VOGU-3710 file (C-alpha; in Angstrom, 3 decimals, decimal comma):
1> msllnarssf> -53,806/-23,840/-4,091  -50,621/-25,726/-3,299  -47,699/-25,081/-5,607  -44,139/-26,124/-5,579  -41,366/-24,651/-7,757  -38,303/-26,585/-8,480  -35,852/-23,858/-8,670  -36,683/-21,967/-5,483  -38,769/-24,555/-3,663  -41,734/-22,191/-3,208
11> rsnftveecs> -44,754/-23,791/-1,819  -47,783/-21,602/-1,810  -51,259/-21,901/-0,277  -54,126/-20,382/-2,289  -57,456/-20,046/-0,464  -60,660/-19,460/-2,351  -64,231/-19,001/-1,389  -66,629/-21,293/-3,223  -69,407/-18,798/-3,696  -72,393/-18,894/-5,831
21> kddeeaeeiy> -72,433/-17,045/-9,165  -74,727/-14,239/-7,734  -72,410/-13,263/-4,918  -69,116/-14,341/-6,442  -67,920/-10,873/-7,171  -68,651/-9,622/-3,670  -66,115/-11,970/-2,127  -62,347/-11,293/-1,726  -60,069/-14,185/-2,759  -57,265/-14,843/-0,451
31> maiscyagic> -53,712/-16,008/-1,359  -50,876/-16,786/0,958  -47,449/-17,155/-0,729  -44,694/-18,841/1,268  -41,357/-20,441/0,498  -39,013/-22,705/2,354  -37,092/-19,746/3,861  -40,226/-17,839/5,180  -43,404/-16,256/4,151  -42,885/-14,216/1,106
41> giafsspngi> -46,124/-12,373/1,200  -49,855/-12,422/1,634  -52,258/-10,854/-0,912  -56,029/-10,240/-1,215  -57,690/-9,924/-4,641  -60,737/-7,680/-4,412  -63,442/-7,280/-6,989  -62,094/-3,894/-8,242  -58,670/-5,522/-9,012  -56,850/-3,931/-6,150
51> lkcvpdfqyn> -54,095/-5,924/-4,533  -53,964/-5,731/-0,799  -50,766/-7,155/0,701  -48,100/-7,476/3,432  -44,359/-7,789/3,415  -42,501/-8,730/0,355  -45,466/-8,556/-2,053  -45,586/-4,863/-2,631  -48,438/-3,280/-4,404  -47,624/-1,795/-7,840
61> qeyteiftny> -49,378/-1,076/-11,176  -48,178/-4,174/-12,731  -50,021/-6,522/-10,386  -53,187/-4,504/-10,698  -53,060/-5,055/-14,457  -52,478/-8,811/-13,859  -55,717/-8,999/-11,742  -57,824/-7,224/-14,321  -56,448/-9,248/-17,296  -58,620/-12,398/-16,919
71> daclqrlhli> -57,434/-14,060/-20,144  -53,726/-13,766/-19,231  -54,415/-15,311/-15,692  -56,422/-18,198/-17,391  -53,593/-18,866/-19,775  -51,193/-19,219/-16,917  -53,285/-21,781/-15,282  -53,517/-23,603/-18,574  -49,686/-24,046/-18,571  -49,693/-25,953/-15,316
81> klpyapafvd> -48,276/-29,488/-15,613  -49,345/-31,854/-12,910  -47,260/-35,103/-12,420  -50,416/-37,264/-11,768  -52,061/-35,936/-14,964  -52,631/-38,433/-17,841  -50,339/-38,254/-20,855  -52,179/-35,668/-23,115  -51,755/-35,297/-26,915  -51,907/-31,510/-26,912
91> egenasfvms> -51,972/-28,511/-24,619  -55,766/-28,085/-24,936  -56,413/-31,390/-23,228  -54,020/-30,632/-20,529  -55,800/-27,171/-19,989  -59,116/-28,864/-19,799  -57,727/-31,283/-17,076  -56,394/-28,432/-15,005  -59,617/-26,496/-15,188  -61,628/-29,581/-14,251
101> ilpkdssqmi> -60,088/-29,386/-10,805  -61,081/-25,757/-10,215  -64,662/-24,591/-9,279  -66,634/-23,262/-12,314  -67,658/-19,705/-12,807  -65,109/-18,247/-10,347  -63,462/-15,467/-12,181  -61,985/-13,870/-9,051  -60,176/-17,137/-8,165  -58,716/-17,292/-11,641
111> raagalldyl> -57,529/-13,851/-11,369  -55,886/-14,385/-7,983  -54,375/-17,765/-9,038  -52,978/-16,076/-12,202  -51,352/-13,342/-10,108  -49,944/-15,882/-7,680  -48,392/-17,993/-10,628  -46,960/-14,818/-12,254  -45,396/-13,805/-8,814  -43,788/-17,137/-8,254
121> akrsspvenf> -42,467/-17,285/-11,806  -40,744/-13,956/-11,514  -39,293/-14,763/-8,150  -37,901/-17,995/-9,460  -36,425/-16,480/-12,655  -36,086/-12,770/-13,328  -35,661/-13,419/-17,103  -38,744/-12,439/-19,097  -40,288/-15,294/-21,092  -42,728/-14,861/-23,966
131> pfprienvld> -45,575/-14,348/-23,781  -45,055/-14,281/-20,041  -43,061/-15,938/-17,221  -43,710/-19,578/-16,820  -43,920/-21,429/-13,357  -42,791/-25,016/-13,709  -43,158/-28,200/-11,700  -46,457/-27,606/-9,964  -47,090/-30,644/-7,756  -50,717/-30,205/-6,804
141> iqlylrkqyv> -53,791/-27,890/-6,660  -55,749/-27,769/-3,361  -58,773/-25,501/-2,522  -59,528/-24,142/0,838  -62,732/-22,432/2,110  -61,929/-18,982/3,671  -64,923/-19,122/5,933  -63,218/-22,040/7,764  -60,756/-19,606/9,377  -60,992/-16,881/11,970
151> fidtatlirl> -60,052/-13,431/10,717  -57,169/-11,997/12,927  -55,110/-9,143/11,526  -51,369/-8,680/11,606  -51,433/-5,996/14,275  -53,542/-8,246/16,765  -51,126/-11,172/16,218  -48,317/-8,800/17,391  -50,339/-7,234/20,191  -51,408/-10,598/21,680
161> qifdstiqep> -47,748/-11,676/21,344  -48,616/-14,531/19,132  -45,745/-13,701/16,811  -42,968/-11,079/16,898  -43,081/-8,020/14,774  -41,633/-9,790/11,700  -44,512/-12,335/11,645  -42,539/-14,651/9,378  -42,859/-18,393/8,848  -39,517/-19,888/10,151
171> gsrvvyskrf> -37,002/-21,158/7,641  -35,436/-23,323/10,295  -36,511/-25,029/13,448  -36,889/-22,714/16,449  -37,077/-24,233/19,788  -38,206/-22,218/22,840  -34,990/-22,775/24,917  -33,686/-19,396/25,926  -34,340/-17,788/29,165  -36,583/-14,791/28,555
181> qstsdinlfd> -36,068/-11,709/30,811  -39,602/-10,048/30,342  -42,987/-11,036/29,073  -42,453/-8,891/25,948  -39,424/-11,041/24,937  -41,530/-14,103/24,342  -44,307/-14,951/21,875  -46,691/-17,845/21,578  -44,999/-19,245/18,590  -41,662/-19,667/20,485
191> yfntcsstlg> -43,579/-21,233/23,362  -45,255/-23,911/21,118  -42,582/-24,547/18,518  -40,942/-27,752/19,737  -41,456/-29,274/16,295  -38,817/-31,784/15,192  -38,829/-30,863/11,565  -38,638/-27,575/9,553  -41,845/-28,567/7,837  -43,517/-28,908/11,150
201> srllakwlrf> -42,407/-25,474/12,242  -43,794/-23,940/9,078  -47,098/-25,622/9,362  -47,366/-24,686/13,045  -46,833/-21,085/12,145  -49,553/-21,608/9,539  -51,909/-22,894/12,103  -51,250/-19,983/14,445  -51,576/-17,566/11,639  -54,861/-18,931/10,528
211> plrdteelhr> -57,189/-20,087/13,498  -59,925/-22,461/12,585  -63,681/-22,196/12,604  -64,172/-25,843/11,476  -65,541/-27,694/14,546  -64,746/-31,081/13,065  -61,107/-30,283/12,472  -60,777/-28,621/15,826  -62,186/-31,595/17,602  -59,872/-33,922/15,577
221> rqyaveflsk> -56,745/-31,821/16,728  -57,942/-31,689/20,328  -58,696/-35,423/20,382  -55,092/-36,152/19,117  -53,541/-33,673/21,592  -55,436/-35,082/24,394  -54,306/-38,735/23,453  -50,572/-37,867/23,173  -50,582/-35,810/26,264  -51,607/-38,768/28,418
231> sanrslhrtl> -48,830/-40,314/30,486  -49,655/-43,744/29,099  -48,777/-42,459/25,631  -45,553/-40,632/26,301  -43,559/-43,438/24,614  -45,505/-43,044/21,418  -44,979/-39,274/21,685  -41,279/-39,782/21,918  -41,261/-42,207/18,993  -43,049/-39,822/16,760
241> vssmkrvgni> -40,752/-36,928/17,687  -37,662/-39,045/17,047  -38,948/-40,184/13,717  -40,017/-36,697/12,562  -36,421/-35,433/13,007  -35,373/-37,448/9,902  -38,187/-36,112/7,721  -36,751/-33,913/5,073  -38,229/-31,495/2,563  -39,082/-34,026/-0,196
251> qrvlakmhts> -41,270/-31,347/-1,740  -38,044/-29,814/-2,978  -36,741/-33,236/-3,982  -39,734/-33,987/-6,076  -39,452/-30,603/-7,662  -35,824/-31,389/-8,612  -36,907/-34,691/-10,185  -39,031/-32,843/-12,740  -35,754/-31,701/-14,320  -33,731/-34,715/-13,283
261> aaspnewksl> -31,683/-32,439/-11,147  -31,966/-34,242/-7,746  -28,463/-34,502/-6,226  -27,198/-37,627/-4,382  -27,784/-35,910/-0,973  -31,446/-35,351/-2,042  -31,833/-38,956/-2,994  -30,510/-39,914/0,340  -32,889/-37,477/1,987  -35,752/-38,927/0,159
271> lqtlqslkei> -34,844/-42,486/1,323  -34,540/-41,325/4,948  -37,807/-39,469/4,723  -39,596/-42,500/3,445  -38,106/-44,715/6,086  -39,266/-42,269/8,747  -42,717/-42,009/7,197  -42,989/-45,724/7,340  -42,022/-45,683/11,041  -44,642/-43,027/11,682
281> lnachphpel> -47,357/-44,917/9,868  -46,485/-48,111/11,716  -46,540/-46,319/15,021  -49,811/-44,665/14,346  -51,689/-47,596/12,795  -52,889/-49,178/16,036  -54,142/-45,856/17,363  -57,311/-44,532/15,497  -57,142/-41,413/17,745  -54,338/-40,270/15,374
291> gmpfetseyg> -56,145/-40,983/12,261  -54,491/-41,761/8,814  -53,842/-39,678/5,717  -56,217/-41,815/3,743  -57,611/-45,267/3,590  -56,904/-46,074/-0,034  -55,414/-43,884/-2,716  -56,773/-43,528/-6,302  -54,135/-46,033/-7,081  -55,807/-48,638/-4,925
301> qspdqiissl> -53,013/-48,631/-2,398  -52,990/-47,823/1,367  -50,447/-45,334/2,759  -48,338/-48,252/4,072  -48,332/-49,936/0,661  -47,374/-46,673/-1,147  -44,370/-46,047/1,087  -43,290/-49,699/1,185  -43,418/-49,958/-2,616  -41,388/-46,747/-2,999
311> lekiietidm> -38,867/-47,918/-0,477  -38,538/-51,168/-2,114  -37,948/-49,599/-5,523  -35,462/-47,241/-4,323  -33,515/-49,704/-2,124  -33,405/-52,355/-5,011  -32,340/-49,720/-7,632  -29,892/-47,248/-5,915  -26,592/-48,257/-4,260  -26,846/-45,243/-1,889
321> sltsnhrrfi> -23,386/-45,646/-0,488  -21,764/-45,516/-3,870  -24,084/-42,782/-5,012  -23,002/-40,646/-2,101  -19,326/-41,362/-2,520  -19,116/-40,868/-6,302  -21,749/-37,993/-6,265  -23,723/-39,469/-9,083  -26,644/-41,922/-9,476  -25,329/-45,489/-9,244
331> vrqghhawld> -27,555/-48,585/-9,837  -27,221/-51,321/-7,228  -25,442/-54,498/-8,276  -28,004/-57,214/-9,237  -30,661/-54,946/-10,567  -29,798/-55,652/-14,186  -27,534/-58,579/-15,142  -26,403/-56,916/-18,344  -25,443/-53,740/-16,546  -23,467/-55,687/-13,953
341> ewkqiyrclp> -21,560/-57,330/-16,827  -20,856/-53,925/-18,284  -19,573/-52,712/-14,948  -17,422/-55,825/-14,513  -15,828/-55,181/-17,952  -15,243/-51,644/-17,092  -13,531/-52,673/-13,755  -11,297/-55,191/-15,708  -10,697/-52,851/-18,587  -7,428/-51,300/-17,129
351> dilsrlaehe> -6,028/-54,653/-16,827  -7,039/-55,766/-20,286  -5,655/-52,582/-21,883  -2,448/-53,156/-19,967  -2,111/-56,660/-21,257  -2,894/-55,706/-24,901  -0,542/-52,700/-24,744  2,258/-55,206/-23,777  1,240/-57,419/-26,637  1,390/-54,517/-29,114
361> lnrlrghvda> 4,845/-53,516/-27,736  6,133/-57,064/-28,248  4,791/-56,970/-31,865  6,474/-53,507/-32,498  9,679/-54,204/-30,716  12,605/-52,908/-32,594  10,522/-49,961/-33,850  9,320/-48,483/-30,545  10,364/-48,620/-26,992  7,106/-47,636/-25,388
371> cgliyfplvg> 3,381/-47,567/-26,162  -0,033/-47,569/-24,520  -3,622/-47,969/-25,167  -6,052/-45,104/-24,399  -9,761/-44,384/-25,002  -11,098/-41,091/-26,341  -14,745/-40,358/-26,128  -16,441/-40,417/-29,536  -13,183/-41,531/-31,172  -12,600/-45,013/-29,640
381> yllqipssqv> -9,534/-46,847/-28,459  -6,139/-45,712/-29,918  -2,537/-46,807/-29,619  -0,212/-43,957/-28,395  3,442/-43,849/-29,349  6,027/-41,182/-28,396  6,382/-38,913/-31,404  10,144/-39,257/-31,353  9,807/-42,887/-32,167  7,401/-42,492/-35,156
391> seelqelglq> 8,804/-43,889/-38,421  7,391/-44,860/-41,810  7,881/-48,433/-41,009  4,926/-48,230/-38,549  2,350/-47,721/-41,265  3,768/-50,798/-43,161  3,028/-52,746/-39,889  -0,689/-51,814/-40,190  -0,786/-48,708/-38,004  -3,030/-45,953/-39,240
401> cmfangdlty> -2,046/-42,519/-37,939  -4,897/-40,596/-36,525  -3,464/-37,335/-35,024  -0,496/-36,087/-33,166  -0,646/-34,068/-29,807  2,662/-32,763/-28,734  4,988/-35,507/-27,701  2,506/-38,337/-28,518  1,115/-39,636/-31,816  -1,953/-41,722/-31,898
411> yrtettkeld> -2,625/-44,724/-34,188  -5,504/-47,128/-34,956  -4,714/-50,783/-35,119  -6,381/-54,061/-35,523  -6,261/-54,386/-31,791  -7,948/-51,017/-31,128  -10,599/-51,877/-33,755  -11,320/-55,107/-31,988  -11,637/-53,159/-28,729  -14,045/-50,701/-30,200
421> krygdvmyai> -16,159/-53,579/-31,392  -16,121/-55,491/-28,245  -16,258/-52,866/-25,581  -17,043/-49,668/-27,319  -17,988/-46,696/-25,021  -18,595/-48,911/-22,136  -18,249/-46,169/-19,496  -20,740/-43,891/-21,236  -22,963/-46,833/-21,943  -23,087/-47,507/-18,202
431> ldaetsimhe> -23,784/-43,787/-17,431  -26,462/-43,584/-20,128  -28,014/-46,840/-18,760  -27,930/-45,642/-15,221  -29,454/-42,273/-16,222  -32,216/-44,065/-18,094  -32,950/-46,154/-15,055  -32,857/-43,073/-12,843  -35,516/-41,467/-15,220  -37,711/-44,501/-14,972
441> lqeeilktsk> -37,515/-44,533/-11,178  -38,197/-40,764/-11,008  -41,275/-41,299/-13,109  -42,600/-44,015/-10,748  -42,026/-41,663/-7,767  -43,659/-38,616/-9,486  -46,705/-40,618/-10,367  -47,216/-41,150/-6,714  -46,404/-37,637/-5,729  -50,024/-36,668/-4,672
451> pllqildyat> -50,603/-39,424/-2,111  -46,925/-39,121/-1,104  -47,448/-35,451/-0,282  -50,695/-36,395/1,476  -48,649/-38,789/3,638  -46,024/-36,050/4,215  -48,685/-33,563/5,216  -50,109/-36,088/7,696  -46,576/-36,618/9,257  -46,074/-32,889/9,396
461> eldcicalat> -49,502/-32,403/11,169  -48,307/-35,000/13,627  -45,270/-33,070/14,319  -47,509/-30,017/15,092  -49,849/-32,247/17,249  -46,787/-33,427/19,257  -45,760/-29,753/19,801  -49,180/-28,831/20,995  -49,302/-31,925/23,300  -45,848/-30,895/24,679
471> aaikmngvrp> -47,322/-27,283/25,371  -50,537/-28,861/26,922  -48,270/-30,819/29,424  -46,081/-27,778/30,000  -48,979/-25,446/30,769  -51,028/-28,012/32,642  -53,957/-27,080/30,355  -57,351/-28,434/29,797  -59,306/-29,305/26,642  -61,655/-26,433/25,820
481> rivegnviri> -65,274/-27,236/24,951  -66,725/-25,880/21,682  -70,260/-25,024/22,263  -73,175/-23,408/20,354  -74,182/-19,797/20,494  -71,913/-16,862/21,397  -70,523/-17,924/24,749  -67,172/-17,491/26,490  -66,805/-19,186/29,888  -63,289/-19,280/31,424
491> kkgrhilfet> -62,745/-20,580/35,017  -59,411/-19,682/36,610  -57,745/-18,769/33,391  -53,979/-17,976/33,245  -51,867/-15,835/30,922  -49,845/-18,593/29,123  -46,823/-16,406/28,547  -46,786/-14,271/31,671  -46,830/-17,441/33,912  -43,635/-18,731/32,315
501> lhpnyqtnsf> -41,900/-15,871/34,167  -44,256/-15,783/37,146  -45,391/-19,141/38,243  -47,679/-17,780/40,996  -49,622/-15,458/38,553  -53,101/-14,748/39,863  -55,828/-16,769/37,967  -58,970/-14,917/36,855  -62,346/-15,972/35,356  -64,563/-14,622/32,654
511> vsptdkgnit> -68,000/-15,114/31,476  -69,784/-13,504/28,509  -72,534/-12,924/28,026  -74,109/-12,170/31,337  -77,574/-10,800/32,078  -76,001/-7,417/31,219  -74,822/-8,367/27,775  -71,554/-8,747/25,969  -69,603/-5,702/26,911  -67,127/-5,636/29,886
521> litgpnasgk> -65,451/-2,552/31,096  -62,363/-3,344/33,192  -61,014/-0,438/35,238  -57,898/-0,303/37,358  -54,781/1,737/38,160  -51,702/1,966/35,908  -49,650/-1,344/35,946  -52,401/-3,254/37,876  -52,824/-5,931/35,330  -55,725/-4,697/33,044
531> tmyikqigli> -53,922/-5,307/29,734  -52,674/-8,667/30,929  -56,145/-9,819/31,804  -57,782/-8,902/28,347  -54,688/-10,591/26,617  -55,293/-13,578/28,711  -59,014/-13,800/27,519  -57,949/-13,166/23,998  -55,206/-15,833/24,049  -57,414/-18,474/25,586
541> vylahvgsfv> -60,184/-17,799/23,046  -57,642/-17,818/20,253  -55,926/-21,081/21,391  -59,262/-22,900/21,497  -59,552/-22,006/17,650  -56,069/-23,504/16,921  -56,977/-26,953/18,471  -54,657/-26,402/21,445  -55,341/-27,035/25,155  -55,766/-23,791/27,151
551> padyvavslv> -54,376/-22,585/30,481  -57,451/-22,677/32,790  -59,435/-25,015/34,942  -62,271/-25,036/32,554  -63,083/-23,248/29,253  -66,242/-23,367/26,997  -66,219/-21,078/24,038  -68,379/-20,653/20,855  -66,570/-20,275/17,514  -65,719/-16,619/16,725
561> dkilaqmpad> -65,354/-15,195/13,284  -62,914/-12,397/14,191  -60,425/-11,504/16,965  -59,352/-7,799/16,873  -57,195/-6,083/19,433  -55,944/-2,545/19,956  -53,237/-2,270/22,239  -50,654/0,277/20,880  -48,648/0,230/24,116  -47,427/-3,253/23,374
571> mdqqkeqepv> -45,959/-2,469/19,976  -42,148/-2,687/19,727  -41,697/0,935/18,620  -44,068/2,987/20,668  -45,172/6,030/18,609  -47,656/8,654/19,273  -50,920/7,364/17,970  -52,642/9,348/15,139  -56,349/9,964/16,160  -57,259/9,553/12,424
581> adaswlamal> -55,583/6,169/12,303  -57,252/5,115/15,588  -60,714/6,321/14,299  -60,264/4,410/11,012  -59,258/1,265/12,908  -62,339/1,520/15,148  -64,575/2,125/12,098  -63,167/-0,940/10,476  -63,724/-2,993/13,632  -67,253/-1,771/14,129
591> rhtsksslll> -68,233/-2,361/10,555  -66,818/-5,857/10,155  -67,417/-7,437/13,636  -70,423/-9,392/14,366  -71,981/-10,859/17,462  -69,605/-13,788/16,965  -66,508/-11,583/17,131  -64,153/-10,733/20,021  -62,977/-7,196/20,274  -60,241/-6,108/22,836
601> ldefpyvndr> -59,718/-2,300/23,428  -56,985/-1,323/25,869  -57,638/2,235/27,194  -59,146/3,298/23,948  -59,301/5,830/22,266  -55,788/7,284/22,054  -56,290/11,055/21,706  -54,501/13,838/23,525  -57,680/15,836/23,954  -58,890/14,719/27,316
611> vgrkamflgl> -62,410/15,890/26,862  -62,671/14,445/23,312  -61,206/11,172/24,668  -63,811/10,753/27,527  -66,601/11,802/25,044  -65,501/9,221/22,598  -65,106/6,608/25,279  -68,606/7,100/26,531  -70,013/7,369/23,032  -68,463/3,990/22,159
621> lehlsqkdsp> -69,894/2,346/25,265  -73,328/3,743/24,469  -73,260/2,585/20,842  -72,146/-0,835/21,713  -74,664/-1,352/24,447  -77,521/-0,470/22,109  -76,718/-3,076/19,458  -76,255/-6,729/19,073  -72,596/-6,242/19,767  -69,628/-8,600/19,613
631> tvlitglnms> -68,001/-9,784/22,822  -66,064/-6,564/23,816  -63,492/-5,999/26,614  -62,502/-2,388/27,279  -59,939/-1,291/29,865  -59,928/2,166/31,358  -58,238/4,026/34,380  -60,275/5,669/37,130  -63,976/6,122/36,341  -64,943/8,615/39,029
641> wakeflqpia> -65,541/11,246/36,351  -67,875/8,872/34,573  -70,135/7,648/37,301  -73,011/9,954/36,357  -72,697/9,151/32,607  -72,478/5,473/33,171  -75,495/5,195/35,242  -78,010/5,044/32,370  -76,294/2,202/30,681  -74,867/0,440/33,665
651> hrinlrkirv> -77,515/-2,264/33,400  -76,175/-3,165/29,862  -72,459/-3,135/30,768  -70,515/-5,513/32,900  -68,389/-3,365/35,258  -65,251/-4,972/36,511  -62,263/-3,668/38,281  -58,700/-4,798/39,464  -58,684/-5,200/43,237  -56,249/-2,948/45,056
661> tndvkgpifl> -55,394/-2,931/48,695  -53,231/-0,421/50,721  -50,666/-0,458/53,348  -48,378/2,195/54,806  -46,048/1,912/51,658  -48,867/2,499/49,287  -51,181/0,587/47,016  -50,755/-3,144/46,493  -52,092/-4,506/43,172  -53,674/-7,977/43,676
671> hevtdgvtet> -54,261/-8,692/39,886  -57,633/-9,995/40,825  -60,638/-8,959/38,841  -63,828/-8,397/40,755  -67,103/-6,389/40,273  -67,133/-2,692/40,512  -65,462/0,497/39,156  -61,981/1,905/40,154  -62,133/5,547/41,175  -58,393/6,359/41,227
681> nyalsvakna> -55,421/5,342/39,121  -52,791/5,850/41,849  -50,694/7,638/39,280  -48,211/9,279/41,604  -47,871/6,065/43,713  -46,956/4,137/40,578  -44,454/6,868/39,586  -42,840/6,823/42,986  -42,482/3,044/42,984  -41,071/3,198/39,371
691> gipheviena> -38,255/5,516/40,651  -39,378/8,951/39,534  -37,329/11,576/41,423  -39,145/12,949/44,559  -38,930/16,526/43,298  -40,998/15,593/40,207  -43,595/13,997/42,292  -43,719/16,984/44,685  -44,314/19,279/41,774  -47,051/16,983/40,567
701> lkvdnpcflt> -48,748/17,201/43,885  -49,275/20,909/43,334  -51,442/20,289/40,307  -55,063/20,917/41,272  -56,329/17,373/40,460  -57,313/15,487/43,591  -58,113/12,315/41,641  -54,250/11,751/41,168  -53,943/10,227/44,599  -55,793/8,894/47,549
711> lpl> -52,940/8,133/49,835  -50,189/10,556/51,014  -46,653/9,881/49,531
//
């Protein structure tokens, strides 16, 4: 559900599941609340009325009550005023129109939407309104199917370095330009975000936050990225990027128009945006690969016609230069002959008043030495005379005293009466007329707000497509194939972030399933590249669901429904893992993943009890190997202790290891994945290379554990 609030420019996305009446209550309804300065919060409405949430939308008893109060939520929806709705006689007709847009018999959706509206209303105005806060200036309502998106939790987004720990939609354009010192300093959003507009950056963040399972939409994005990344189309690419730089946030402008509060700068931004949108439509029109927002709107106009019509009306109506200089809405000369005549009178008025004041002075000469004509709003034109020169003879000359103000006294004369009759409140008449014309123009613009926002969304998507095309060129990527089944095939894949710092990064392939199933155990010493490898697989599969090209020679993947990763060592604040929390996460993963899911476990589980850890590790492998499991990649250190236990299930698990070679200085990690099991972790060699004092290592050698080392130090 897309909403836009005039005061704070909130634009929200409300995602619902169109489920049947029988299974309706079994579904959770998803809401994402975002504003122009960043993501405000994300919430889930569950059948029991509980609000699950992330930053800035904290759970409290108040919102639980909102979800359970169906009638209050329904009433909030009834108050929505859509700009493209017909003129209704009463509120009941408007409520019926709003409800006609929404699916029938979806009580969960009504509750979630009501809570969203309540949240936005209270954020925009803390003042309590009766019977409850009202959200104004809703521009549109859009419905989304939740099953079209891949589920990926916040922790996985951070662990795969897709976003940093804030996971906020950027309020301003962020370009990947700084020189990163380590792989942990960079994230995927920074890498991809070369969008030219703030709107593009926000949408790109949304694309990365919600990967797709919609094959048709993925192919559309891939097709457009492939088209723009070709060398023959680089000129078109540059044209689109240049035009998008002048696209402003007209959602906010349209919201201001609801209350006639659009400033001169916002009118100017609207004009520039419309001109840029026209350039974008003209550039894309000859290229069907880039599509169009729609063929013909409900008003019977094409996108080009809508933009051209609005541009023509705005240019013909507004004198943008004078509007910016005078900081108020000014109608262009020639738009209305009668208004031009009024403005000409107003421009000549100082000279007219000066000549008439001189005429009055000549008539009153001998009685006064100075006088002037002045206009008072709501009073009219008056003759002002110094109070020191006032005498009774002035009334005999036909001057009617109105009032005195300090050193001046004001009179009404035949001349001022004629001025009132002929010119009146000409300045305020001009202001009223221009305000009325502004309202008419605003109404015309708001009537087309729905197709206009569709065109803006199309241009914003193109901004994201251009960013994906730029990334495709930079990574020298390939277009992934979307195939049926539960398949992941990667040939010579690369870690997209790691290779920015290490251009000669070792490529590795991956295939699942094999004749041994979907489970892959990767073993290797510390710092040998196990974590980087499973991250690489996760990112390639993830990017294929964004519509991006991927860093590999060849990729074919089937659509996944969930991507979950447990890599606590990658978190910004490394904390000792709680075994209960780890067990809960694993239980959640095992319960909700299917054969279409991707599960990444880095040296899992995280328990201090070595015996318990080994037991849980083997138990997990045994459990997964006996079921129709998701695609699972698990990393571990040396497996010499596990050879005997792995033997019974070895035919159901793909055993892979990181290749290591040795020289006189110690082990050399080749970062190449091959078949087999690692039998040592080279712990003391790694410690020595990391700079651990020699005395510490000598003491460690005294520990009776021969699997620490295979080479002398």
